[in-house]
C-alpha positions in Angstrom: 0.0 0.0 0.0 1.3 3.4 -0.9 2.2 5.6 2.2 -0.2 8.5 2.8 1.1 11.9 1.7 2.5 13.7 4.9 2.5 10.4 7.0 6.1 10.3 7.5 6.3 14.0 8.5 3.5 13.5 11.1 5.3 10.4 12.6 8.5 12.4 13.0 6.5 15.2 14.6 4.7 12.9 16.9 8.0 11.3 18.1 9.6 14.9 18.6 6.6 15.9 20.7 7.0 12.7 22.8 10.6 13.7 23.5 9.7 17.1 24.6 6.6 16.3 26.6 7.6 13.0 28.0 11.3 13.3 28.5 11.5 17.2 28.8 13.9 17.3 25.9 14.6 20.5 23.9 12.6 20.5 20.7 15.7 21.6 18.7 17.5 18.6 19.9 14.5 16.4 19.2 14.6 17.6 15.6 18.3 17.7 15.2 18.3 14.7 12.7 15.4 16.2 10.8 17.3 16.8 7.5 18.3 13.1 7.3 14.8 11.9 8.2 12.8 14.1 5.9 14.7 15.1 2.6 11.9 17.4 1.4 12.1 21.0 2.8 8.1 21.0 2.7 8.0 18.3 5.1 10.5 19.6 7.4 8.5 22.9 7.6 5.5 20.9 8.2 7.0 19.2 11.2 8.3 22.4 12.9 4.9 24.1 12.3 3.0 21.2 13.8 5.1 20.8 16.7 5.1 24.5 17.6 1.3 24.7 17.3 0.7 21.6 19.5 3.1 22.8 22.1 1.3 26.2 22.3 -2.1 24.5 22.8 -1.2 21.2 24.6 -3.5 21.3 27.5 -6.6 22.0 25.4 -5.7 19.4 22.8 -5.1 16.8 25.7 -8.5 17.7 27.2 -10.2 17.5 23.8 -8.7 14.0 23.1 -9.9 12.9 26.5 -13.4 13.7 25.6 -13.1 11.7 22.3 -11.5 8.6 23.7 -13.5 6.0 25.7 -10.3 5.1 27.6 -6.8 6.4 27.6 -4.3 4.8 25.1 -1.7 2.4 26.5 1.8 3.7 27.2 3.2 1.7 24.2 0.8 3.5 21.8 2.3 7.0 22.6 3.1 7.4 18.9 -0.6 7.1 18.2 -1.4 9.6 21.2 0.7 12.4 19.7 -0.4 11.6 16.2 -4.0 12.2 17.3 -3.0 15.6 19.1 -1.3 16.7 15.9 -4.4 15.7 13.7 -6.9 17.4 16.1 -4.8 20.5 16.0 -4.9 20.5 12.2 -8.7 19.8 12.0 -9.3 22.9 14.4 -7.0 25.0 12.3 -8.6 24.0 9.1 -5.7 24.8 6.9 -5.7 21.4 5.1 -8.6 19.3 3.9 -10.1 17.2 6.8 -9.9 14.0 4.6 -6.3 14.6 3.9 -5.5 15.0 7.6 -7.3 11.9 8.6 -5.8 9.8 5.7 -2.3 11.0 6.6 -2.7 10.3 10.3 -4.0 6.9 9.7 -1.0 6.2 7.4 1.2 7.4 10.0 -0.2 5.1 12.7 0.4 2.2 10.3 3.9 3.3 9.6 4.4 3.4 13.4 3.6 -0.3 13.6 0.2 0.4 15.1 -2.0 -1.2 12.5 -4.4 -2.3 15.0 -5.1 1.3 16.1 -5.6 2.7 12.5 -9.3 2.3 12.8 -9.4 4.0 16.3 -7.4 7.0 14.7 -10.0 7.3 11.9 -12.9 7.1 14.4 -11.6 9.7 16.7 -10.9 12.2 14.0 -14.3 11.6 12.4 -15.8 12.0 15.9 -13.9 15.3 16.3 -15.4 16.6 13.0 -19.0 15.8 14.2 -18.5 17.3 17.7 -16.3 20.2 17.0 -18.7 22.8 18.1 -19.9 20.9 21.1 -16.4 20.3 22.4 -15.4 23.9 21.9 -18.5 25.1 23.7 -18.0 22.7 26.7 -14.3 23.3 27.3 -13.7 24.6 31.0 -12.8 28.2 31.5 -9.5 27.3 32.9 -6.7 29.7 32.1 -4.0 27.1 31.9 -6.3 25.2 29.4 -7.4 28.1 27.4 -3.9 29.8 27.2 -1.8 26.7 26.9 0.6 27.0 29.9 1.4 24.8 33.0 -0.6 26.3 35.9 2.5 27.0 38.0 3.9 29.3 35.4 0.7 31.1 34.8 0.7 31.7 38.6 4.2 33.0 38.6 3.3 35.5 35.7 0.2 36.5 37.4 2.1 37.2 40.6 4.8 39.2 38.9 2.7 41.0 36.3 -0.9 41.2 37.7 -2.1 43.6 35.0 -0.2 42.4 32.1 0.0 38.5 32.7 -2.9 37.6 30.3 -1.4 39.6 27.4 2.0 38.2 28.3 0.6 34.7 27.9 -1.3 35.5 24.7 1.9 37.1 23.2 3.8 33.8 23.9 1.3 32.0 21.7 1.8 34.2 18.7 4.0 33.1 15.8 7.1 35.6 15.9 8.4 37.5 13.1 12.0 36.7 11.9 14.4 39.5 12.8 17.8 40.0 11.1 20.7 42.0 12.4 22.7 43.7 9.7 26.5 43.5 10.0 27.1 47.2 9.8 30.7 46.6 8.7 29.4 45.0 5.5 25.9 46.3 4.7 23.0 48.5 5.8 19.5 47.5 6.6 18.3 49.6 3.4 20.8 47.7 1.3 19.8 44.2 2.7 16.1 45.0 2.1 16.8 45.7 -1.5 19.0 42.5 -1.9 16.1 40.4 -0.3 13.5 42.1 -2.4 15.3 41.0 -5.6 15.1 37.4 -4.2 11.5 37.7 -3.7 11.6 38.1 0.1 9.8 41.0 1.7 11.7 42.7 4.5 11.4 46.0 6.2 13.6 48.3 8.3 12.7 49.6 11.8 12.5 53.2 13.1 13.4 51.8 16.6 16.3 49.4 15.9 19.1 50.8 13.8 20.6 47.4 12.8 17.4 45.5 12.4 15.4 44.1 9.4 12.1 42.3 9.9 10.7 39.4 7.8 7.0 38.7 8.1 7.5 35.1 7.0 10.3 32.7 8.3 12.8 31.5 5.7 15.7 29.2 5.7 18.4 31.7 6.7 21.3 30.0 4.9 19.5 30.2 1.6 19.0 34.1 1.9 21.3 36.3 -0.3 24.2 37.7 1.9 24.1 35.3 4.7 27.1 33.3 3.5 29.0 36.6 2.9 28.4 37.6 6.5 26.1 40.6 5.8 23.6 39.5 8.4 22.7 37.3 11.4 19.3 36.2 12.8 18.6 38.0 16.1 15.5 39.2 17.8 15.3 42.9 18.2 15.0 42.5 21.9 18.5 40.9 22.0 19.9 43.6 19.7 19.6 46.2 22.6 22.5 44.8 24.5 25.4 46.3 22.3 23.9 49.7 22.6 23.5 49.6 26.4 27.2 48.9 26.6 28.1 52.2 25.4 31.1 51.0 23.3 34.1 52.9 22.3 37.1 51.8 20.2 39.9 50.4 22.2 37.9 49.0 25.2 38.4 45.7 26.7 35.1 43.8 26.7 34.0 40.6 28.2 30.8 38.8 26.9 30.2 36.1 29.5 28.0 33.1 28.7 28.4 34.1 25.1 27.1 31.2 22.9 25.8 31.2 20.3 27.6 34.4 19.7 25.0 36.8 18.6 25.6 39.5 21.1 29.3 39.1 20.9 29.3 39.5 17.2 27.1 42.6 17.5 29.7 44.1 19.9 32.4 43.6 17.3 30.4 45.0 14.6 29.7 48.2 16.6 33.2 49.1 17.7 36.8 48.1 17.4 37.3 46.5 20.9 39.4 43.8 22.4 36.6 41.3 23.0 36.7 38.1 24.9 33.7 35.8 24.3 33.4 33.2 27.3 31.6 30.0 27.0 31.6 26.9 29.2 30.6 24.4 26.5 33.3 23.7 24.1 31.0 22.7 21.3 29.0 26.0 21.8 32.4 27.9 21.9 33.2 26.4 18.5 29.9 27.8 17.1 31.0 31.3 18.3 34.3 30.9 16.4 32.3 29.9 13.2 30.1 32.9 13.6 33.1 35.3 13.8 34.5 33.7 10.7 31.4 34.1 8.7 31.0 37.8 9.7 34.5 38.6 9.2 35.2 39.5 12.9 38.1 39.1 15.3 37.5 38.2 18.8 39.0 35.9 21.4 36.9 32.8 22.3 37.6 31.4 25.7 36.3 28.1 27.1 35.7 28.6 30.8 33.2 29.0 33.7 32.0 32.5 34.2 31.5 31.7 37.9 35.2 30.7 38.2 37.4 33.4 36.4 40.4 32.4 38.4 40.7 29.5 35.8 40.9 31.8 32.8 41.0 35.6 33.5 44.4 35.9 35.1 45.0 39.5 36.0 42.9 41.0 33.2 40.2 43.6 33.9 37.6 44.9 31.5 36.0 48.1 30.7 32.7 46.6 29.7 31.1 43.3 30.8 27.9 41.8 29.4 26.5 38.9 31.5 23.8 37.2 29.3 22.7 35.1 32.3 21.4 31.6 32.2 17.6 31.9 33.0 14.2 30.4 32.5 13.9 31.9 29.0 10.3 32.6 29.7 10.6 35.7 27.6 11.1 33.7 24.4 8.2 31.3 24.7 6.6 32.5 21.5 9.7 31.4 19.6 10.4 28.2 21.8 7.0 27.0 23.0 8.8 23.8 24.4 10.3 26.0 27.2 7.1 26.2 29.0 6.9 22.3 29.2 10.7 21.9 30.0 10.7 24.3 32.9 9.8 23.2 36.5 9.1 25.5 39.6 12.4 24.5 41.2 14.5 25.6 38.1 14.0 29.3 39.0 15.7 29.1 42.4 18.7 27.1 40.7 18.9 29.8 38.1 19.0 32.7 40.5 21.6 31.1 42.5 23.9 30.6 39.5 23.2 34.1 38.2 24.3 35.4 41.6 27.5 33.3 41.6 28.3 34.6 38.1 27.7 38.2 39.0 29.8 38.1 42.2 32.6 36.3 40.5 32.8 38.7 37.5 32.2 42.0 39.4 35.9 42.3 40.5 36.9 42.0 36.8 35.2 45.3 36.0 37.5 48.3 36.0 36.6 51.3 38.1 34.2 53.5 36.0 33.4 50.5 33.9 29.9 49.4 32.8 28.3 46.0 33.4 25.1 44.9 31.7 23.1 42.1 33.1 20.6 40.7 30.7 18.1 37.8 30.7 15.4 36.6 28.4 13.1 36.0 31.4 9.9 37.7 32.4 10.1 36.6 36.1 11.1 39.1 38.7 13.1 36.6 40.7 15.6 36.3 37.8 15.5 40.0 37.0 14.3 42.8 39.4 14.8 40.8 42.6 18.2 39.7 41.3 19.2 43.2 40.6 18.3 44.4 44.0 20.4 41.6 45.6 23.4 42.6 43.4 23.1 46.2 44.5 22.8 45.3 48.1 25.9 43.2 48.0 28.1 45.6 45.8 28.1 49.0 47.3 30.5 50.3 44.7 27.7 49.6 42.1 25.4 52.3 40.7 22.3 51.5 38.6 21.9 53.4 35.5 18.5 53.5 33.6 18.6 51.5 30.4 17.2 53.6 27.5 14.8 51.1 25.8 11.9 52.0 23.6 8.4 50.6 24.9 9.9 48.9 28.0 8.7 48.8 31.6 10.8 50.3 34.5 11.2 47.7 37.3 13.4 49.6 39.7 16.0 48.7 39.0 16.4 47.8 35.4 14.0 47.7 32.4 11.8 44.9 31.3 10.8 44.4 27.6 7.5 42.4 27.6 6.9 39.7 25.0 5.3 41.3 22.0 6.4 44.9 22.7 7.4 46.3 19.3 7.2 42.7 18.1 10.2 41.7 20.3 10.7 38.8 22.6 10.8 39.4 26.3 14.2 40.6 27.8 15.4 42.3 31.0 18.4 44.7 31.1 20.3 46.2 34.1 23.2 48.7 33.7 25.5 49.0 36.4 28.5 51.5 36.7 31.4 50.6 39.0 32.2 53.6 41.2 35.5 52.6 42.6 
């Protein structure tokens, strides 16, 4: 029997979802072998789109499937469980003909060796078509169910942002734009837009972000004209704020701690002729920074080391500028990485804040008097941002907080928070500290 169109892609997607939701793996890692599994770019794009959609609406899809099944599937049928979630989402979305979704899902179940469940897959999906309106009307008014987040995370967002938590959650469910950062040593935003337009890719500049270009639709970055020549990189507009906040000048000694994958480090080198050290604890990720510098035509020193243990790598060196792009919950980038909400656990936040504190305390002595340290995170939680900043200032009496000038951001005393969706950016927090002595 000929395989159903799209069956292979759906099975790959189902197994990737199982890796994320059952094993708490990163979606990127779960799809690391995607090019080998699915040679067709159309199938790979389908897998990514379907996985992201299900991860954004997982609780509601689980509830709906529970209403459609007489009893839960056995653990050995997890492939079929996730195939059904994928298919339910597609039927609700209505982007593809219902009969094609059902046919491909039945074919995927057979490809998974679950021939005996192919009839159940067909029956459940036909039942969804008949009961769609009824199920939608009867779904409980539970924010975790309706917004697609674990309850603990919604509670944390509500506690920290009582007025904005709902809009933050909704922003995390939007499909993000693709932001590019132009390498100002090799191009300009206007020039890049013209180059992309000739290739049939619509892009626009921004009045708020001087090095940014925005694509409304995602594209395979390596296929875009100018990428191989180092004319641009992919970087959210919120992340592009870091270089400007450092107040860079030629000749400065700059440390980018926790630097992988190298986007902010490269932006620093694009902005000024500085002596940059890019620090990364993971050798494989450090190699990615080297590769980024080579592609962009930049020169910086990449060091493999632990930011919390500078005695192992810093020697007697001090820096005029330090960027700490701190390990965090990454709750500000959930629209871009919806798997994050299912990977994180409540206890992770305390672990993150403890590590952040150790890094800050270890690196503060490396900042020259009069120097500037920028603490950044892609979190929206006060524990990792505002409360961490207050602890820093309490411990380091020679630190003076400076207001970070950021368009459409929220002052958090100290620091500034970019909320997800603000000017179409991901969520970021920035704190600028001057060392007084």
